[in-house]
Kinemage of the C-alpha trace (Angstrom):
@kinemage 1
@onewidth
@group {chain A} dominant
@subgroup {mainchain}
@vectorlist {calphas} color= white
{ca met a 1} P 22.520 -2.064 2.193
{ca gln a 2} L 21.933 -5.053 4.388
{ca ser a 3} L 18.883 -7.114 3.669
{ca thr a 4} L 17.911 -8.719 6.952
{ca val a 5} L 16.979 -7.451 10.377
{ca gly a 6} L 19.981 -6.789 12.558
{ca val a 7} L 23.713 -6.580 11.912
{ca gly a 8} L 26.655 -8.920 12.205
{ca pro a 9} L 28.532 -9.471 15.469
{ca gly a 10} L 31.400 -7.239 14.352
{ca thr a 11} L 29.144 -4.229 14.012
{ca leu a 12} L 26.996 -4.566 17.121
{ca ser a 13} L 28.919 -1.796 18.867
{ca gln a 14} L 28.616 0.516 15.854
{ca ala a 15} L 24.867 -0.096 15.735
{ca ala a 16} L 24.535 0.610 19.446
{ca ala a 17} L 26.549 3.811 19.040
{ca ala a 18} L 24.395 4.937 16.105
{ca ile a 19} L 21.205 4.299 18.083
{ca thr a 20} L 22.542 6.102 21.167
{ca ala a 21} L 23.688 9.087 19.100
{ca gly a 22} L 20.427 9.263 17.144
{ca arg a 23} L 22.169 8.659 13.795
{ca thr a 24} L 19.211 6.610 12.648
{ca ser a 25} L 16.023 6.993 10.648
{ca leu a 26} L 12.613 5.715 11.680
{ca gly a 27} L 9.915 4.657 9.237
{ca ile a 28} L 6.313 4.251 10.369
{ca glu a 29} L 3.739 2.633 8.103
{ca leu a 30} L 0.074 2.100 8.879
{ca gly a 31} L -0.882 -0.789 6.626
{ca ser a 32} L -4.248 -2.444 6.232
{ca thr a 33} L -3.682 -5.135 8.851
{ca arg a 34} L -0.452 -4.163 10.561
{ca ile a 35} L 1.224 -1.031 11.830
{ca lys a 36} L 4.957 -1.493 11.364
{ca ile a 37} L 7.915 0.609 12.470
{ca cys a 38} L 11.421 0.110 11.103
{ca leu a 39} L 14.705 1.608 12.312
{ca ile a 40} L 17.650 1.864 9.914
{ca gly a 41} L 21.250 2.982 10.215
{ca asp a 42} L 23.485 5.114 7.995
{ca asp a 43} L 23.777 2.348 5.395
{ca ala a 44} L 20.002 1.675 5.354
{ca ala a 45} L 20.502 -1.645 7.145
{ca val a 46} L 17.560 -2.653 9.306
{ca leu a 47} L 18.503 -2.295 12.975
{ca ala a 48} L 15.201 -3.028 14.695
{ca val a 49} L 11.510 -3.413 13.957
{ca gly a 50} L 8.240 -3.246 15.829
{ca ser a 51} L 4.688 -4.012 14.821
{ca his a 52} L 1.081 -4.145 15.944
{ca glu a 53} L -1.840 -5.941 14.356
{ca trp a 54} L -5.022 -4.017 13.647
{ca glu a 55} L -8.052 -4.442 11.430
{ca asn a 56} L -10.638 -2.320 9.682
{ca ala a 57} L -14.294 -2.445 10.681
{ca phe a 58} L -17.381 -2.455 8.470
{ca val a 59} L -19.682 -0.021 10.311
{ca asp a 60} L -22.939 1.193 8.776
{ca arg a 61} L -21.734 -0.195 5.425
{ca val a 62} L -18.533 1.886 5.632
{ca trp a 63} L -15.017 0.460 5.901
{ca thr a 64} L -13.255 2.438 8.615
{ca tyr a 65} L -10.582 2.533 11.314
{ca ser a 66} L -10.767 4.379 14.617
{ca leu a 67} L -8.097 7.065 14.961
{ca asp a 68} L -7.790 6.125 18.623
{ca asp a 69} L -6.892 2.621 17.451
{ca ala a 70} L -4.328 4.141 15.102
{ca trp a 71} L -2.555 5.903 17.969
{ca ser a 72} L -2.707 2.983 20.366
{ca gly a 73} L -1.346 0.785 17.584
{ca ile a 74} L 1.475 3.215 16.763
{ca arg a 75} L 2.461 3.382 20.427
{ca ala a 76} L 2.387 -0.415 20.725
{ca ala a 77} L 4.532 -0.820 17.597
{ca tyr a 78} L 6.966 1.842 18.821
{ca ala a 79} L 7.303 0.145 22.218
{ca asp a 80} L 7.908 -3.149 20.391
{ca leu a 81} L 10.690 -1.536 18.349
{ca val a 82} L 12.338 -0.064 21.453
{ca ser a 83} L 12.279 -3.488 23.106
{ca asp a 84} L 13.725 -5.082 19.970
{ca ala a 85} L 16.593 -2.553 19.887
{ca glu a 86} L 17.364 -3.139 23.554
{ca ala a 87} L 17.313 -6.910 23.124
{ca arg a 88} L 19.704 -6.745 20.167
{ca tyr a 89} L 22.127 -4.017 21.205
{ca gly a 90} L 21.558 -3.328 24.889
{ca val a 91} L 20.438 0.268 24.287
{ca arg a 92} L 17.060 1.972 24.078
{ca pro a 93} L 16.684 4.727 21.461
{ca asp a 94} L 15.674 8.127 22.795
{ca gly a 95} L 15.949 10.163 19.602
{ca phe a 96} L 16.322 9.868 15.845
{ca gly a 97} L 17.920 11.828 13.062
{ca ala a 98} L 14.855 11.523 10.876
{ca val a 99} L 11.327 10.145 10.939
{ca gly a 100} L 8.824 9.427 8.183
{ca val a 101} L 5.169 8.398 8.171
{ca ser a 102} L 3.462 6.329 5.518
{ca ala a 103} L -0.001 4.813 5.362
{ca met a 104} L -2.725 3.464 3.136
{ca met a 105} L -3.428 5.982 0.391
{ca his a 106} L -6.668 7.718 -0.564
{ca gly a 107} L -9.772 7.768 1.567
{ca tyr a 108} L -11.267 10.670 3.466
{ca leu a 109} L -10.311 12.256 6.765
{ca ala a 110} L -12.155 15.520 7.358
{ca phe a 111} L -11.590 18.064 10.149
{ca asp a 112} L -13.111 21.361 11.280
{ca his a 113} L -11.399 24.610 12.361
{ca ala a 114} L -10.791 23.204 15.843
{ca gly a 115} L -9.071 20.121 14.431
{ca glu a 116} L -11.966 17.844 15.387
{ca gln a 117} L -12.776 14.882 13.160
{ca leu a 118} L -16.103 15.480 11.423
{ca val a 119} L -17.010 11.970 10.188
{ca pro a 120} L -15.480 8.515 10.652
{ca phe a 121} L -12.456 7.776 8.481
{ca arg a 122} L -13.630 6.532 5.071
{ca thr a 123} L -10.898 4.278 3.746
{ca trp a 124} L -9.783 3.438 0.229
{ca arg a 125} L -11.838 0.265 0.464
{ca asn a 126} L -15.188 2.028 0.163
{ca thr a 127} L -16.885 1.982 -3.232
{ca thr a 128} L -19.821 4.283 -2.474
{ca thr a 129} L -18.523 7.200 -4.538
{ca gly a 130} L -19.585 6.069 -7.996
{ca val a 131} L -21.690 9.113 -8.854
{ca ala a 132} L -18.963 11.540 -7.751
{ca ala a 133} L -16.151 9.647 -9.491
{ca ala a 134} L -18.050 9.528 -12.780
{ca glu a 135} L -18.909 13.227 -12.605
{ca leu a 136} L -15.323 14.222 -11.814
{ca thr a 137} L -13.878 11.971 -14.510
{ca glu a 138} L -16.048 13.767 -17.054
{ca leu a 139} L -15.249 17.205 -15.604
{ca phe a 140} L -11.472 16.703 -15.501
{ca gly a 141} L -10.992 14.446 -18.525
{ca leu a 142} L -8.958 12.118 -16.268
{ca asn a 143} L -9.889 8.897 -14.532
{ca ile a 144} L -10.887 9.685 -10.944
{ca pro a 145} L -11.156 6.355 -9.081
{ca leu a 146} L -13.777 5.675 -6.442
{ca arg a 147} L -11.252 5.616 -3.604
{ca trp a 148} L -9.605 8.998 -4.299
{ca ser a 149} L -10.074 11.642 -1.625
{ca ile a 150} L -11.642 14.109 -4.045
{ca ala a 151} L -14.258 11.480 -4.980
{ca his a 152} L -15.158 11.011 -1.305
{ca leu a 153} L -15.344 14.762 -0.772
{ca his a 154} L -17.450 15.357 -3.856
{ca gln a 155} L -19.802 12.513 -2.954
{ca ala a 156} L -20.340 14.202 0.417
{ca val a 157} L -21.179 17.411 -1.480
{ca ile a 158} L -23.591 15.576 -3.792
{ca asp a 159} L -25.259 13.888 -0.815
{ca asp a 160} L -25.513 17.250 0.969
{ca glu a 161} L -23.868 15.879 4.086
{ca pro a 162} L -24.091 18.390 6.960
{ca his a 163} L -20.403 18.187 7.841
{ca val a 164} L -19.353 19.761 4.509
{ca ala a 165} L -20.290 23.208 5.821
{ca asp a 166} L -17.758 22.811 8.656
{ca leu a 167} L -14.818 21.574 6.595
{ca asp a 168} L -11.424 23.152 7.241
{ca phe a 169} L -8.957 20.418 6.251
{ca val a 170} L -9.039 17.143 4.320
{ca thr a 171} L -6.139 14.704 4.317
{ca thr a 172} L -5.034 11.081 4.174
{ca leu a 173} L -4.114 8.823 7.084
{ca ala a 174} L -0.380 9.512 6.640
{ca gly a 175} L -1.051 13.232 6.389
{ca tyr a 176} L -3.112 13.130 9.582
{ca val a 177} L -0.451 11.312 11.628
{ca his a 178} L 2.256 13.644 10.284
{ca trp a 179} L 0.138 16.668 11.210
{ca arg a 180} L -0.217 15.458 14.777
{ca leu a 181} L 3.532 14.753 15.032
{ca thr a 182} L 4.716 18.074 13.566
{ca gly a 183} L 1.822 20.520 13.421
{ca arg a 184} L 2.265 20.824 9.639
{ca lys a 185} L -0.516 20.091 7.148
{ca val a 186} L 1.600 18.706 4.308
{ca leu a 187} L 1.708 15.616 2.124
{ca gly a 188} L 4.267 13.928 -0.078
{ca val a 189} L 3.471 14.277 -3.764
{ca gly a 190} L 2.913 10.542 -4.214
{ca asp a 191} L 0.246 10.424 -1.517
{ca ala a 192} L -1.198 13.742 -2.698
{ca ser a 193} L -1.592 12.284 -6.186
{ca gly a 194} L -4.205 9.932 -4.711
{ca met a 195} L -6.170 12.880 -3.386
{ca phe a 196} L -6.297 15.139 -6.456
{ca pro a 197} L -4.548 15.139 -9.867
{ca ile a 198} L -0.949 16.400 -9.893
{ca asp a 199} L 0.703 18.616 -12.514
{ca ala a 200} L 3.870 16.828 -13.680
{ca ala a 201} L 5.608 20.173 -14.320
{ca thr a 202} L 4.828 21.963 -11.041
{ca lys a 203} L 4.606 18.804 -8.899
{ca thr a 204} L 1.576 20.112 -7.079
{ca tyr a 205} L -2.175 20.033 -7.678
{ca glu a 206} L -3.332 20.795 -11.219
{ca ala a 207} L -4.302 24.464 -10.968
{ca ala a 208} L -6.672 24.325 -13.947
{ca leu a 209} L -8.530 21.370 -12.426
{ca leu a 210} L -8.787 23.130 -9.046
{ca glu a 211} L -10.401 26.041 -10.878
{ca lys a 212} L -12.793 23.690 -12.674
{ca tyr a 213} L -13.851 22.138 -9.397
{ca glu a 214} L -14.291 25.424 -7.591
{ca ala a 215} L -16.413 26.660 -10.514
{ca arg a 216} L -18.590 23.551 -10.139
{ca val a 217} L -18.760 23.823 -6.319
{ca pro a 218} L -18.203 27.528 -5.525
{ca ala a 219} L -19.041 27.044 -1.846
{ca leu a 220} L -15.746 25.178 -1.328
{ca asp a 221} L -12.247 26.657 -1.516
{ca leu a 222} L -10.738 23.304 -2.444
{ca ala a 223} L -7.148 24.549 -2.642
{ca ala a 224} L -7.379 25.715 0.976
{ca leu a 225} L -8.792 22.374 2.147
{ca leu a 226} L -5.993 20.220 0.727
{ca pro a 227} L -2.536 19.689 2.313
{ca glu a 228} L 0.527 21.469 0.950
{ca val a 229} L 2.435 19.217 -1.473
{ca leu a 230} L 6.142 18.430 -0.974
{ca val a 231} L 8.510 16.162 -2.903
{ca ala a 232} L 10.947 13.561 -1.568
{ca gly a 233} L 14.019 15.118 0.016
{ca gln a 234} L 12.278 18.222 1.314
{ca asn a 235} L 12.112 19.010 5.019
{ca ala a 236} L 8.507 18.508 6.151
{ca gly a 237} L 8.933 19.769 9.704
{ca val a 238} L 10.332 18.448 12.953
{ca leu a 239} L 9.008 16.173 15.646
{ca thr a 240} L 7.434 18.371 18.313
{ca ala a 241} L 7.344 17.622 22.027
{ca glu a 242} L 3.636 16.868 21.671
{ca gly a 243} L 4.361 14.556 18.739
{ca ala a 244} L 7.096 12.740 20.642
{ca ala a 245} L 4.653 12.130 23.500
{ca leu a 246} L 2.173 10.624 21.059
{ca leu a 247} L 4.773 8.088 19.928
{ca asp a 248} L 6.295 7.458 23.345
{ca pro a 249} L 4.109 8.275 26.352
{ca thr a 250} L 6.982 7.297 28.700
{ca gly a 251} L 8.574 10.668 27.954
{ca thr a 252} L 11.886 9.143 26.848
{ca leu a 253} L 11.730 10.186 23.189
{ca arg a 254} L 13.262 13.585 22.462
{ca ala a 255} L 11.745 16.068 20.026
{ca gly a 256} L 13.600 17.614 17.088
{ca ala a 257} L 13.930 14.838 14.492
{ca val a 258} L 13.541 15.958 10.878
{ca leu a 259} L 10.425 14.562 9.229
{ca ala a 260} L 10.154 13.552 5.590
{ca pro a 261} L 7.036 14.385 3.573
{ca pro a 262} L 4.408 11.784 4.553
{ca glu a 263} L 3.827 9.251 1.800
{ca gly a 264} L 1.381 6.586 0.739
{ca asp a 265} L 2.067 2.880 0.671
{ca ala a 266} L 2.426 3.007 -3.104
{ca gly a 267} L 5.323 5.451 -2.853
{ca thr a 268} L 7.118 3.535 -0.125
{ca gly a 269} L 6.672 0.368 -2.156
{ca met a 270} L 8.437 2.014 -5.085
{ca val a 271} L 11.289 3.075 -2.825
{ca ala a 272} L 11.527 -0.344 -1.155
{ca thr a 273} L 11.949 -1.993 -4.547
{ca asn a 274} L 14.149 0.663 -6.200
{ca ser a 275} L 11.546 1.246 -8.887
{ca val a 276} L 11.252 5.029 -9.223
{ca ala a 277} L 12.856 5.337 -12.686
{ca pro a 278} L 10.981 5.098 -16.007
{ca arg a 279} L 10.386 1.552 -17.320
{ca thr a 280} L 10.491 0.127 -13.804
{ca gly a 281} L 7.507 -1.088 -11.849
{ca asn a 282} L 6.529 -2.842 -8.671
{ca val a 283} L 3.723 -4.923 -7.252
{ca ser a 284} L 2.739 -4.548 -3.609
{ca ala a 285} L 0.631 -7.363 -2.197
{ca gly a 286} L -1.202 -7.042 1.090
{ca thr a 287} L -4.850 -6.491 1.964
{ca ser a 288} L -5.006 -4.699 -1.357
{ca ile a 289} L -2.747 -5.381 -4.321
{ca phe a 290} L -1.501 -2.829 -6.792
{ca ala a 291} L 1.044 -2.405 -9.544
{ca met a 292} L 2.957 0.790 -10.257
{ca val a 293} L 4.707 1.419 -13.574
{ca val a 294} L 6.782 4.588 -14.017
{ca leu a 295} L 5.886 6.099 -17.388
{ca glu a 296} L 8.133 7.339 -20.173
{ca arg a 297} L 5.288 9.171 -21.891
{ca pro a 298} L 1.649 10.090 -21.268
{ca leu a 299} L -1.045 7.493 -21.885
{ca thr a 300} L -3.060 7.923 -25.076
{ca ser a 301} L -6.501 7.397 -23.518
{ca val a 302} L -8.420 7.549 -20.258
{ca his a 303} L -8.881 4.075 -18.735
{ca his a 304} L -11.026 3.362 -15.694
{ca glu a 305} L -8.630 0.524 -14.796
{ca leu a 306} L -5.655 2.902 -14.469
{ca asp a 307} L -4.883 5.712 -12.025
{ca leu a 308} L -2.353 8.394 -12.866
{ca val a 309} L -0.306 9.036 -9.748
{ca thr a 310} L 3.353 9.884 -9.090
{ca thr a 311} L 6.544 8.630 -7.518
{ca pro a 312} L 7.613 10.344 -4.270
{ca ala a 313} L 9.745 12.571 -6.522
{ca gly a 314} L 6.711 13.587 -8.595
{ca asp a 315} L 7.310 11.572 -11.780
{ca pro a 316} L 4.163 10.181 -13.485
{ca val a 317} L 3.098 6.614 -12.739
{ca ala a 318} L 0.320 4.381 -14.043
{ca met a 319} L -1.246 2.495 -11.164
{ca val a 320} L -3.428 -0.598 -11.300
{ca his a 321} L -5.076 -0.719 -7.887
{ca cys a 322} L -7.213 -3.617 -6.689
{ca asn a 323} L -9.141 -3.314 -3.442
{ca asn a 324} L -8.748 -7.016 -2.695
{ca gly a 325} L -5.390 -8.679 -2.200
{ca ala a 326} L -4.260 -11.486 0.079
{ca ser a 327} L -6.921 -11.342 2.817
{ca glu a 328} L -8.964 -14.232 1.445
{ca leu a 329} L -5.795 -16.264 0.923
{ca ala a 330} L -4.921 -15.623 4.570
{ca ala a 331} L -8.397 -16.746 5.647
{ca trp a 332} L -7.942 -20.086 3.896
{ca ala a 333} L -4.486 -20.474 5.434
{ca gly a 334} L -6.085 -19.889 8.822
{ca leu a 335} L -8.620 -22.627 8.089
{ca phe a 336} L -5.903 -25.099 7.151
{ca gly a 337} L -3.950 -24.098 10.246
{ca ser a 338} L -6.985 -24.842 12.388
{ca phe a 339} L -7.305 -28.232 10.706
{ca ala a 340} L -3.662 -29.023 11.458
{ca ala a 341} L -4.203 -28.106 15.104
{ca ala a 342} L -7.397 -30.202 15.303
{ca ala a 343} L -5.500 -33.141 13.815
{ca gly a 344} L -2.907 -32.894 16.558
{ca ser a 345} L -0.140 -31.425 14.388
{ca pro a 346} L -0.246 -27.662 15.054
{ca leu a 347} L 1.821 -25.381 12.819
{ca asp a 348} L 2.638 -21.710 13.221
{ca ser a 349} L 1.310 -19.288 10.613
{ca asp a 350} L 4.538 -19.079 8.609
{ca ala a 351} L 4.774 -22.879 8.410
{ca val a 352} L 1.165 -23.155 7.208
{ca phe a 353} L 1.788 -20.650 4.422
{ca asp a 354} L 5.005 -22.401 3.458
{ca val a 355} L 3.308 -25.812 3.176
{ca leu a 356} L 0.364 -24.457 1.190
{ca phe a 357} L 2.459 -22.321 -1.143
{ca arg a 358} L 4.793 -25.200 -1.937
{ca ala a 359} L 1.799 -27.441 -2.610
{ca ala a 360} L 0.689 -24.929 -5.241
{ca leu a 361} L 3.867 -25.617 -7.217
{ca asp a 362} L 2.486 -29.093 -7.949
{ca gly a 363} L -0.803 -27.730 -9.256
{ca glu a 364} L -1.800 -27.815 -12.903
{ca ala a 365} L -0.824 -24.748 -14.917
{ca asp a 366} L -4.445 -23.602 -15.221
{ca ala a 367} L -5.277 -24.619 -11.616
{ca gly a 368} L -7.215 -27.635 -12.860
{ca gly a 369} L -10.311 -25.650 -13.784
{ca leu a 370} L -10.769 -24.123 -10.304
{ca leu a 371} L -11.475 -20.409 -9.903
{ca ala a 372} L -10.925 -18.384 -6.726
{ca tyr a 373} L -12.375 -14.904 -6.264
{ca asn a 374} L -10.809 -12.912 -3.419
{ca his a 375} L -13.413 -10.134 -3.438
{ca leu a 376} L -14.184 -9.276 0.165
{ca ala a 377} L -14.907 -5.688 -0.879
{ca gly a 378} L -16.060 -4.056 -4.088
{ca glu a 379} L -13.672 -4.118 -7.036
{ca pro a 380} L -14.069 -1.344 -9.645
{ca ile a 381} L -11.756 -2.951 -12.219
{ca ala a 382} L -13.951 -6.054 -12.125
{ca gly a 383} L -17.155 -3.998 -12.168
{ca leu a 384} L -18.183 -4.979 -8.633
{ca asp a 385} L -19.751 -2.559 -6.155
{ca glu a 386} L -19.421 -5.132 -3.376
{ca gly a 387} L -17.508 -8.351 -2.929
{ca arg a 388} L -18.425 -11.972 -2.244
{ca pro a 389} L -15.417 -14.313 -1.923
{ca leu a 390} L -16.047 -17.469 -3.893
{ca val a 391} L -14.467 -20.720 -5.011
{ca val a 392} L -16.055 -21.872 -8.260
{ca arg a 393} L -15.489 -25.033 -10.267
{ca thr a 394} L -17.124 -27.107 -12.944
{ca pro a 395} L -17.935 -30.800 -12.391
{ca asp a 396} L -14.967 -31.858 -14.497
{ca ser a 397} L -12.450 -29.717 -12.611
{ca arg a 398} L -9.731 -31.406 -10.538
{ca leu a 399} L -10.182 -30.489 -6.887
{ca thr a 400} L -6.822 -31.209 -5.272
{ca leu a 401} L -4.861 -29.274 -2.674
{ca pro a 402} L -2.194 -28.189 -5.218
{ca asn a 403} L -4.847 -26.982 -7.683
{ca phe a 404} L -6.832 -25.290 -4.928
{ca met a 405} L -3.806 -23.375 -3.672
{ca arg a 406} L -2.671 -22.423 -7.165
{ca ala a 407} L -6.173 -21.101 -7.837
{ca gln a 408} L -6.038 -19.076 -4.620
{ca leu a 409} L -2.682 -17.540 -5.566
{ca tyr a 410} L -3.864 -16.893 -9.120
{ca gly a 411} L -6.965 -15.294 -7.604
{ca val a 412} L -4.829 -12.742 -5.753
{ca phe a 413} L -3.394 -11.685 -9.124
{ca gly a 414} L -6.592 -12.039 -11.186
{ca thr a 415} L -8.026 -8.524 -11.087
{ca leu a 416} L -4.506 -7.055 -11.214
{ca ala a 417} L -3.878 -8.952 -14.451
{ca leu a 418} L -7.052 -7.489 -15.984
{ca gly a 419} L -5.669 -4.001 -15.376
{ca met a 420} L -2.185 -4.867 -16.561
{ca arg a 421} L -3.625 -6.053 -19.870
{ca val a 422} L -4.785 -2.449 -20.387
{ca leu a 423} L -1.211 -1.201 -19.889
{ca glu a 424} L -0.047 -3.714 -22.482
{ca gly a 425} L -2.556 -2.207 -24.887
{ca glu a 426} L -0.995 1.223 -24.265
{ca arg a 427} L 2.405 -0.267 -25.157
{ca val a 428} L 3.902 0.905 -21.873
{ca gly a 429} L 7.547 -0.164 -21.634
{ca leu a 430} L 8.517 -2.316 -18.662
{ca asp a 431} L 11.970 -3.818 -18.237
{ca gln a 432} L 11.344 -5.557 -14.942
{ca met a 433} L 8.724 -5.788 -12.210
{ca phe a 434} L 9.745 -5.769 -8.572
{ca ala a 435} L 7.538 -7.318 -5.910
{ca his a 436} L 7.213 -6.898 -2.173
{ca gly a 437} L 4.895 -7.924 0.614
{ca gly a 438} L 4.633 -10.835 3.019
{ca met a 439} L 3.281 -13.297 0.444
{ca phe a 440} L 6.647 -13.200 -1.341
{ca arg a 441} L 8.556 -14.507 1.696
{ca thr a 442} L 8.160 -18.113 0.552
{ca ala a 443} L 10.842 -18.131 -2.108
{ca gly a 444} L 9.940 -18.980 -5.681
{ca val a 445} L 6.167 -19.422 -5.365
{ca ala a 446} L 4.077 -16.224 -5.478
{ca gln a 447} L 6.954 -14.613 -7.369
{ca arg a 448} L 6.873 -17.342 -10.017
{ca phe a 449} L 3.104 -17.155 -10.439
{ca leu a 450} L 3.194 -13.356 -10.693
{ca ala a 451} L 5.829 -13.633 -13.442
{ca gly a 452} L 3.474 -15.988 -15.278
{ca ala a 453} L 0.502 -13.683 -14.761
{ca leu a 454} L 2.369 -10.628 -16.091
{ca asp a 455} L 4.561 -12.469 -18.612
{ca ala a 456} L 7.488 -10.398 -17.316
{ca pro a 457} L 10.493 -11.004 -15.066
{ca val a 458} L 9.725 -10.417 -11.384
{ca ala a 459} L 12.462 -9.518 -8.901
{ca val a 460} L 12.249 -9.718 -5.121
{ca ala a 461} L 14.785 -8.096 -2.801
{ca his a 462} L 15.756 -9.579 0.528
{ca thr a 463} L 14.073 -6.529 2.110
{ca ala a 464} L 10.750 -7.431 0.499
{ca ser a 465} L 9.059 -8.563 3.693
{ca glu a 466} L 10.060 -5.320 5.477
{ca gly a 467} L 8.241 -3.422 2.744
{ca gly a 468} L 6.925 0.079 3.159
{ca ala a 469} L 8.136 0.807 6.689
{ca trp a 470} L 11.713 0.298 5.484
{ca gly a 471} L 10.983 2.362 2.355
{ca met a 472} L 9.644 5.184 4.514
{ca ala a 473} L 12.731 5.055 6.733
{ca val a 474} L 14.849 5.446 3.589
{ca leu a 475} L 12.770 8.471 2.529
{ca ala a 476} L 13.307 9.936 5.997
{ca ala a 477} L 17.074 9.448 5.666
{ca phe a 478} L 16.941 11.095 2.212
{ca ala a 479} L 15.171 14.136 3.675
{ca ala a 480} L 17.679 14.452 6.507
{ca ser a 481} L 20.654 14.089 4.152
{ca glu a 482} L 19.836 17.370 2.374
{ca ser a 483} L 21.321 15.703 -0.700
{ca ser a 484} L 21.208 17.433 -4.081
{ca glu a 485} L 20.902 14.022 -5.774
{ca thr a 486} L 17.696 12.866 -7.376
{ca leu a 487} L 15.768 10.207 -5.497
{ca asp a 488} L 16.616 7.695 -8.230
{ca ala a 489} L 20.337 8.410 -7.903
{ca tyr a 490} L 20.211 8.302 -4.096
{ca leu a 491} L 18.545 4.900 -4.142
{ca arg a 492} L 20.729 3.476 -6.902
{ca asp a 493} L 24.090 4.715 -5.611
{ca arg a 494} L 23.674 4.791 -1.837
{ca val a 495} L 20.904 2.429 -0.795
{ca phe a 496} L 20.791 -0.375 -3.352
{ca ala a 497} L 24.425 -0.465 -4.451
{ca gly a 498} L 25.333 -4.127 -4.122
{ca ala a 499} L 21.811 -5.147 -3.112
{ca val a 500} L 20.763 -8.696 -3.875
{ca phe a 501} L 17.622 -9.266 -5.937
{ca glu a 502} L 16.321 -12.677 -6.891
{ca thr a 503} L 14.726 -12.556 -10.328
{ca val a 504} L 12.366 -15.125 -11.795
{ca ala a 505} L 11.668 -15.146 -15.527
{ca pro a 506} L 8.186 -16.164 -16.701
{ca asp a 507} L 7.784 -19.863 -17.412
{ca ala a 508} L 5.998 -20.486 -20.729
{ca thr a 509} L 3.756 -23.160 -19.207
{ca asp a 510} L 2.743 -20.818 -16.367
{ca val a 511} L 2.053 -17.994 -18.829
{ca ala a 512} L -0.237 -20.183 -20.937
{ca gly a 513} L -1.909 -21.708 -17.883
{ca phe a 514} L -2.610 -18.342 -16.283
{ca ala a 515} L -3.982 -16.985 -19.577
{ca thr a 516} L -6.492 -19.857 -19.609
{ca tyr a 517} L -7.315 -19.200 -15.958
{ca leu a 518} L -7.810 -15.474 -16.633
{ca asp a 519} L -10.193 -16.125 -19.540
{ca asp a 520} L -12.335 -18.295 -17.262
{ca tyr a 521} L -11.922 -15.800 -14.406
{ca arg a 522} L -13.246 -12.969 -16.574
{ca ala a 523} L -16.220 -15.067 -17.680
{ca gly a 524} L -16.894 -16.155 -14.101
{ca leu a 525} L -17.277 -12.565 -12.901
{ca ala a 526} L -20.925 -13.006 -13.855
{ca val a 527} L -21.149 -15.465 -10.954
{ca glu a 528} L -19.652 -12.839 -8.650
{ca arg a 529} L -22.205 -10.258 -9.729
{ca ala a 530} L -25.035 -12.720 -9.152
{ca ala a 531} L -23.672 -13.466 -5.675
{ca val a 532} L -23.548 -9.771 -4.806
{ca ala a 533} L -27.166 -9.406 -5.919
{ca ala a 534} L -28.379 -12.530 -4.125
{ca leu a 535} L -26.398 -12.631 -0.875
{ca thr a 536} L -26.567 -9.866 1.715
{ca pro a 537} L -23.920 -9.638 4.478
{ca thr a 538} L -25.215 -10.470 7.939
{ca gly a 539} L -26.599 -7.470 9.781
{ca thr a 540} L -27.211 -5.333 6.695
{ca thr a 541} L -30.133 -4.806 4.379
{ca lys a 542} L -30.259 -4.236 0.671
């Protein structure tokens, strides 16, 4: 496996030949702020990438994305990838051996018999499903988080929404895009596990829980509404002519590529970090932040801080999911970038992040008494229905740039650490945590602070910034290979053999400093709750 975009001069001709012959795999991931497409070769080396920025909207107090924006963004990212391939190798791809689609997990996309969307896409970020989630948690005896698809569906039933009578199909964003590309209504087991609980033995929806739900809501045939569940390595259809035209309206792209089961960003994060085996885990940091730990045994209790989901192969995983990740950090970086420009010393975005992150290394271990809350949206683990980003300090705190930036980075990991403390209480074994996402590109900063927050070694691969799109391309290659290997063996022996990971062990001073920060952070959540009660977002009413 190669760890950076492109290949060496000696292999340019081989890369061009692979692209021309279609011996490549394409991974598409619709993230929270960026749609990214990654092309890999036979050895999983990155050949080309393309991307497109997009953003959710808060409409009528609902976090949503337009599906038209999704398709225009996918086409823009695909065109960017084609241009990148041509610039590097002098050839434009017109077909692929395999394709895979990944996207933000959970949420609610509902369609009628004609395939028409019934209500705007309700994303994972919405926290308006409290009544439904509580009722389902009691009914199933499992934690059903607010963002799960079944919670959104059941809340629509409770609220007697008119569209429920017209329901024919409910899916996730990845499942929707896959459906349009192939005509098949399927979902990878990892993504499906964020819709409805999965049976670890059958690797599909828990039949007993489906029966419980249908007994509670007899008007709905829930099993018929949900996508078919597939595991990694299975053939999930082929790219149709109509699907190819959706990706490439120029008509150049040929149909026929094998498609992998569509997956969620949690599953592709596990693949991208080679953490699908028991006692491994990974942290993915973006607009949201979440940790996945592959379990050796069932948990002893139900915890509202923990989801039970699966790897793309269907093995059980404990997930700590936080709705708020690095968006507030990015907003502050944008502010500092604007200051640099106003001062006559403009810096590009990467340079701004690099300067600020390295300043944080000089901060005090506890961030000098500063607290940073990154809650733009509600945060169930922290007990917040809505978010109000805040910087809080006492009069005796030390307000310096290094302390401020360390507090901001600690704030990204704050709610995650609250959930991880619950896993510690369950005595879940964890040998190493892998991390990926753009905030880990500045070597030795976010990685070091995460190690201190978790008191565990944190490893980052050189592919970390490529993230889920690369992971989805690998899953596509696995599906096309028709290998009899397990996913773990395929990754270990074929993809990550010889891969370079940089591992940072927790520093005792950082561990103690973050523990102090987290105690104050937990106490300061009362300030957050007061802010939610007192401050109403512009254009809305309480």
